[in-house]
N, C-alpha and C positions, 0 to 999 in steps of 0.2 A: 775607392771611385769618388770623383766629383764632379760637378758640374762643368767645369772647365774641360776637361777630359771629355765629357760627353758634347760639346760644345766642337772640340776637335775632330771625335768621331763624324758630327754630322757634318761638317764641312769637308771633309776628305770623300765622304759620300755622296757629296754634292758635286762637288769640281773634279772628283776622279783625278786629282794631281796634288800631291802632297807640297808642293814650292806655291801653289795656285791656293792653297787650303789655310798654308800660312801666312801668306798674305794677307787673307780676308780675316784671318785671326789674329794678326798683327803679333805676330811670335816668328821667331826664326824658324825654317824649316828644320834642321836638329831639334830645338826642342820639342815642336809638335811630334815628329819621329820617335823620340825618346816616351814621351808621354803614351801614346798609343801603344808602344812595345809594353809599356807598365801595365795598361788597361788589358791588352791580351793577355798578359801573364795574371794580372787577378782575375780575369773570367775566364781563364785556362782555355782558351779557343783563340784561333788565327781569325782576324777579323777583313784582313784583305788579302787578294792575290796580289801581289808587286811584282813588274818586270821592269823592262826599260823605255817601255810602252805605255803602259797604261796602268792603273789600280781599279781595281774591282771589288766590290765587296761581297765577301762569301755569304753562302744560305743562310749562315746563322746570323753574319752581321746584318743580313736585311731583316732577319725576326727582329734583331736588339735596335734597329734604328725607329721602328715604331714606339717602343719604351721609350728611349733617348728621346724623341722630338715631345713626348709626354712631359717628361720630367723638366725638360729645358724649359717649354711653353708655360708649366706651372710654377717655376721659379721666375721667370720673368714678370707673369702674372702676379706674384708677391711683390716684385719690386715695384710693379707700375702702381699696386694700390698703393704701396707707402709714400708714391711720388706723388701720386692724384691727391693725398691727405695733404701734402706741402702744398702742393700747386699744379691741378689739373690742366693747365693753359700754357705748361712749360714743357720743351724737350720736343722728340720726336711723335709726330703722326703721320702715320702709313694710310694713304688714302687710295683705293683702286680706282679708275675710272673706265667705261665703255668707250671704244674708239671713236663712237660715232658725235660723242660730247667733247672728250679731251681735247682737241685741237683748238676746237671753237668756244669750248667753256675756259680752259686753263688759262688762255692769256688774260682773259676778262677777271677773272676772281683772284688771281694771286697780289696783284698789288694792293686791293682793298683786305684781303688776308693779312698781311703782312703789316698794314698799316695799323688794322684791329686788334692782331695777336701776336705783336712783334718777338715775343717769346717762344712761339711753336714753331716747330721746325718741319713743315709738310714735306713729305716723300711720294710723289704720285707714281701710280704704278697702271700702265695703261692693260687691258685686256679685254677679251669679252664676259659677259655675266655670269656664265657656268663656273669659268675658273677664279673670277672675284670673289664670288661665294663661295667656292671651297676654300681660298686661299684666306678670306674671315672666318670661317668655320675653324681653322688650322690655326688661328691666332698668327698668321701671317702679315695679315693686312688688320688694320686698325677700323677701318670705314669702307665702304663703298660707294661711287655715285653712279648709280644705275637709272635705268629706265621701265622697269617691272618691278610688280611685287614678289617679293622670295616668301618662300612658302617656310614653314616652322616658325616654332614660338619662340627658337633660340637667336632669332633675327628680330629687331624691332627697325621701323623706318621713319620718317620722316618727308613729307614733301618739300621739296624746293622750290618748283616752278613749273608751270607747263607749256611744255613747247609744241606749236602748231606744224602741221606738216601740207606741204605745197607741193603740188604739179610741177615736176623739172622735164621742160620741155624744148627739143633744138628749136632755132628760131625759125626754121620753115617747115615745121611741123603741121600737120591739117588741123589742130586742135590750138596752136598758139596764140590764133586772134580770138580765142574764147575770153569772156570775162570771168568766168566760171566752170570747171570743171566737175563732172563725177567721178568717184573713185573710179568705178567700172569701165570707164572709159579707156583707163590708161590700161587695162589687162592686156589686151592684145600684144602689146612691146614693151611693158614694163621689167626694167633691171633689176635685181634684188641682190644684196650681200649674200655671202657663201654662208653654209650651216654654223650655228653659232652666233648670229650676231642677234640682237632681239629685234632689232630694226628690220631683218629681213622677213620675220614672222610678221612684226605689224603692217609692213607693206603688203603682204600677201593676203592679210586679214582684211586691210582697208578696200581692197583690189576685187574682193570676192574670190580668191585662188586659196587652193588647196595647195598649189605650190608651184615653182617656177615654169615656164613655158617651155615647150622643147627646144632645145638648143640657145636657151638666153642665157646671157654671162651670169655669173655667179661671181661677184667681185668680194677680192678680201679687204677693201676700203672704200669709205665713202669718196676719197678722193678721186678713186678710179671709177664711179659711178657717175661722178660729177664730168669726169674728161670725157667717158662714152657716150653720155649724152649731148656733150657739148660737138662731139664729133658726128652726132648725126643717129649713132647704134639702136638708141630707144628712148624710152622714157624713164621715171623713177618718179620716187615720193623724197623730197628733201625736208629733214627738220629744219626749224625755223633758225636756229644757231648759226646755221650752214648756206642760211640763203645768200650772204655777203659772197662768199666764194664762188657760190655757184653763178650768180651774179658776173663776177669778175671772168667767169669761163666762157660769159655770152651765152647763157642758159635764160630761156624765158620761164619765168616762174606765176603761176596763175592759181588763185586761192582754189579750194577742193568745197564741192558743194557742202558736202555733209560737216567738212570743219574738223576732220580727224586731227588729233592731238596725241600726245602722249606726256607722261607726268613724271618728272625725274625726282627722282628722290637720292637721299641719303641713308643707309642702312649702316648697322653696327651692331654686335653682339650683345643681349640685355645684359650680360653679368661683365661686360665690358666696365672697369673701374673709371675710367676717363669719359664716361658719357658727358660732362660738362664742357670737355673739349669737341668734342662731336656737334654737340648741339650751338655751340657758339660758331665753327665754322659755318653750319646750316644758317644760323641766322646773317652771317654777312652776305653768304651765296644769295640767299632769298631776297635781301635788301639790295643787292647790286643788281640782280634779274625783276627787279619790279617795273625797270621802265619797258620791259620785254612787252610790246603789243600783239595781241591776241585777236584786233581786228579785223572783221571780215575783208577781205581784197587788199590786207595790207602786209606786206614783208615786213617781218620785225626788226626794229634797229635799238641800237643801245648807244646813248652818249657818250 
């Protein structure tokens, strides 16, 4: 048994297809199939049920996959330690980012990150907070940009910037002429994201609600919320970096009376051997977002 064969095993379990697994592993399909047959012989058990339509892990294989993931992750961690000793700012860095930040933050920071850290190969992955933290703990990500403070001593974070919220209203809304709006005034027709998005909980808390109002929209993306508000379907809270997109859609933005905001953080495993790379990325992002204005009554802008 060797790590190469365990990687083949994990690939087939993930893709449920020998051809796609072989392509992901950059080997020929016959080579991958032969090695898995040898692994089955060595372990004395059938790992996959095969037919012309699908490949399905057997119950025994499902049990073995947990051990295979740990073994491969530990081997990768050893290799990462060795690489970090030579140059932690070189090579791939897998960074997760929440969907309410990704479309607005990534275009702002990729240029500065390439300029400041040219040997670092950034690989972004967008998903909701819980999934990103699970992938981070499973060594499938190296860091995650989120807007909540995660629990657990195994995850460290550092703040990048503070992002204000704005009331987002249809142009003809009864509150659109106000210079400032209390969060509670948005409650009757506030639209929120679906479960799993931290922005959903932040918006509900700011408006003093335990949950969405009956019949209200639970959108899967911030872009959907923006378009629904623009169509006059209701109101919502917009984080500062999305202000430009909201205004482009014809939405009226009004400052909130209590100045509700969220702190954007970068998180990583405390044992991650390339902490220097995460900290370098954090410095570049924080510097790029310095012009981000929190002034009351102003929509944040970036030059």
